C-alpha positions, 0 to 999 in steps of 0.5 A: 221453793217459791214463797206462797202467794195470797191475793185479797180482794179489797172492798167488803173483804179487807175494808167495809165498803158498804158501811162506808158508802152509807155514811158517805151518801148521808153526808153527800146529800146533806152537803148538797141540800138534797132531799132525804129520799135522794140519799137512797138513789145516790147510794144506789148509783155508787153501790156497785162501783163508782167512776167519774162517769158515775158522778157525771150522771149524779151531777146531771140528775140533781143539777149540781153546780159543781164540776164532775171532776170536783165531785169525783175528787171530793168523793175520793178524798171523803171515802179515804177519810171514812174507810178503815181496816180493822187493826187485827186484819192489818196485824194479820197482813204483817203476820203473813209476810213475816211467815214468808207469804207474798201478799197482794191486793187484787181489786176491780175499780178506778185506780185513784179511789182504790189506791186512796183507800189502800193508802189511808187504811195502811194496807198499801204499806203491808202488802207486796203488790197491788193491781187495780183493774183500771190500770190495765183494763183487766177485771176480775174474774178474768184470769189476766187480772189475777196474773197481773196481781201475782206479777205485782207481788213477784209471783206467777200463777203457775206457782199456785196460791190463794184468793180471798174475797167476798164475791162468789163470781169475781173472787171465787170463780175467777180465782178458781179459774186462775188456778188458785185455792179460794177462801170466801168471806161469807159476811153471814151469807150462805154460798149462793151458787150451784157450782162448786164452792170455795175451798173454805168459807170464813166470816171475815178477813181475819179468820181467812188470815188465821186459816192461811197461817195455820196452813203454812205452819202445817206445811212447814211441819210436814216438809221439815 
């Protein structure tokens, strides 16, 4: 029997991207001598997802005397320094692996910033595999993204598993289409879509981990 697989989204699931970006935007605008009202504009430009091209646009808009490459490198460094993963979530990842789970991260975004966050938070050393969409041009909710993430963990989608994330379309809809059970990180929200919801709704990643540990414990008892 194959070890059970769980894939976690990164941003706003394992780490608080929104809060981190708000702090970064305030520091960025102050560092570059921009006006207070520019802070919201800069934040909006990186809110959905940030790539080097995003900083090309920021550089042009505010006529910054710094290269795009330098802005992007500094962004990656600064975000990695600001972002954190709750200690109880890190402990939970260890607990899942100790319980026999294969644990992975499946995230959209640029590889250098996502992997910088994974290293800085300590997540990278607590999972079996990571797949970032830019690495093979396969974005959630595409099934290929989940297949590649599973492969990084030494698993295949045909064996089943779980997807945990905060995005109703990318994580939950995509995970379901890939044949995975799903856990939605609600973060205080109600399920926003009309189509079938996730298998479970929890408030945060630690609650999802506890649910998975309970699931595996119950499965062990029923098969013993």
